[in-house]
Each structure stands twice: as structure tokens, then as C-alpha cells.
C-alpha positions as CSV (number, residue, x, y, z in Angstrom):
1,M,24.2,18.3,158.8
2,F,25.4,19.8,155.6
3,Q,27.4,18.1,152.9
4,V,30.8,19.6,152.2
5,T,32.2,19.5,148.7
6,T,34.5,21.4,146.4
7,L,33.1,19.7,143.3
8,I,30.3,22.2,142.7
9,G,32.8,25.1,142.4
10,D,35.0,23.1,140.1
11,A,32.0,22.0,138.0
12,E,31.0,25.7,137.6
13,K,34.5,26.6,136.5
14,V,34.5,23.8,133.9
15,E,31.1,24.8,132.6
16,K,32.1,28.5,132.2
17,E,35.3,27.4,130.4
18,L,33.4,25.2,128.1
19,I,30.9,28.0,127.2
20,K,33.8,30.4,126.7
21,N,36.0,27.9,124.8
22,P,34.0,25.0,123.4
23,P,35.8,21.6,123.3
24,P,37.5,20.6,120.0
25,S,35.6,18.4,117.6
26,E,36.8,15.0,116.5
27,A,37.8,16.5,113.1
28,D,40.1,19.0,114.9
29,I,41.7,16.2,116.9
30,E,42.1,14.1,113.7
31,A,43.7,17.0,111.9
32,A,46.1,17.5,114.8
33,K,47.0,13.8,114.7
34,A,47.6,14.0,111.0
35,L,49.8,17.1,111.5
36,V,51.9,15.2,114.1
37,K,52.3,12.3,111.8
38,E,53.3,14.6,108.9
39,K,55.9,16.4,111.1
40,G,57.2,13.1,112.4
41,E,57.7,11.8,108.8
42,A,59.4,15.1,107.9
43,V,61.9,14.6,110.8
44,A,62.5,11.0,109.7
45,Q,63.2,12.1,106.1
46,L,65.6,14.8,107.2
47,K,67.5,12.3,109.4
48,S,67.7,9.7,106.6
49,A,68.9,12.4,104.2
50,K,71.5,13.4,106.7
51,A,70.4,17.0,106.6
52,G,72.1,19.7,108.6
53,K,71.7,19.9,112.4
54,A,69.9,23.2,112.2
55,E,67.3,21.9,109.8
56,I,66.7,18.8,112.0
57,T,66.5,20.9,115.1
58,A,63.9,23.2,113.6
59,S,61.9,20.3,112.3
60,V,61.9,18.6,115.7
61,A,60.8,21.8,117.4
62,E,57.8,22.0,115.0
63,L,57.0,18.3,115.8
64,N,57.1,19.1,119.5
65,K,54.8,22.0,119.1
66,A,52.4,19.9,117.1
67,K,52.5,17.2,119.8
68,E,51.8,19.7,122.6
69,N,48.9,21.1,120.6
70,L,47.5,17.6,120.1
71,S,47.8,16.8,123.8
72,R,46.0,20.1,124.8
73,L,43.2,19.3,122.3
74,E,42.8,15.8,123.6
75,E,42.8,17.0,127.2
76,R,40.1,19.7,126.4
77,S,38.0,17.1,124.6
78,K,37.8,15.1,127.8
79,L,36.2,18.0,129.8
80,K,32.6,17.3,130.7
81,P,30.2,19.7,132.3
82,G,28.7,19.0,135.7
83,I,29.8,17.1,138.7
84,P,32.0,14.1,138.0
85,Q,30.1,10.9,138.2
86,K,31.0,7.2,138.3
87,D,28.4,4.5,137.9
88,G,25.6,7.1,138.3
89,K,26.9,8.3,141.6
90,I,29.0,11.4,142.5
91,H,32.6,10.5,142.2
92,Y,34.3,12.0,145.2
93,S,37.9,11.1,144.3
94,Q,38.6,14.6,142.9
95,D,37.1,16.3,146.0
96,I,39.2,17.8,148.7
97,F,38.3,15.1,151.2
98,A,38.4,12.3,148.5
99,R,35.1,10.9,150.0
100,Q,31.7,12.1,151.0
101,A,31.9,14.5,154.0
102,F,29.4,16.3,156.2
103,L,29.7,19.3,158.5
104,T,27.6,19.7,161.7
105,V,26.4,23.0,162.9
106,S,26.7,23.1,166.6
107,G,28.4,25.0,169.4
108,Q,30.6,22.0,170.0
109,L,32.1,22.4,166.5
110,Q,33.8,25.6,167.6
111,I,35.0,24.0,170.8
112,E,36.6,21.2,168.8
113,T,38.9,23.7,167.1
114,Y,39.8,25.3,170.5
115,A,40.5,21.8,171.9
116,C,43.4,21.4,169.5
117,A,45.1,24.5,170.8
118,V,44.3,24.2,174.6
119,C,44.2,21.0,176.6
120,S,40.8,21.5,178.5
121,V,37.8,23.3,177.1
122,Y,34.2,23.4,178.4
123,T,31.0,24.3,176.8
124,F,27.5,25.1,178.1
125,G,24.3,24.8,176.1
126,P,21.8,22.4,174.8
127,T,23.2,19.1,173.5
128,F,21.3,16.7,171.3
């Protein structure tokens, strides 16, 4: 029997992405948080000063961009190379089957697929 998993392909994609684009450092994330705080304070000041709608809208758009950038940085910082693990064991919840799965190599395997389409199927050959 062979183990079937999609986690290996996903792990390879993540590793290639991390090599191509390294995850952000803590300093990058802290700088992005400071920028979001600064933009938020700017929006609050404009609102309290009863500034024009255009100014407030532009400032809110800048705040939203800063928040999106921060969220992307935080998401990228959580990427870890390798197959996902939980308590030292492979974590299958992100796999296509959501659990450990195996595939058998036998003539009966092909017959099982035909059995779904036709009501009666027969096979000849050694069985174990």
C-alpha cells in the first residue's frame, strides 16, 4: 500500500516561495503596525477637525492600504517550510482527504471504479 497525500506538493510550493520571497522580519511587521496606527490617528484627527470629505476619504484609503499590507505581512510571517505538523506528527487536516489515506495497487482497484458505472463486474487473477 502507498500513502496518498497532497501535503508534499504544497510543502514544496511553500519552500520555493520562501526561498524566492523570504518572510518578513519582526521589525518589518512592527513598522507596518506603527504605520497603521499613524494612519488611524491621522484619520481621527481629520474627523475631529471636521475636514472635508475628500481629505477624509483619501486618508481612509491610505489607512486601508496600510491595513492590507500589514495583514499580508502577518500572513507571510506564519508560513513555515515543510509538511505541517501538530504535536510532532503530520497534521492531515490541510490534506485533500483530511486524514491519513492509503492506496492499494491491485487489479481489483480498477474494477472498483467500473463497479460504480456498471452493476456487475467480474475479475480473474490472483487475490491475496
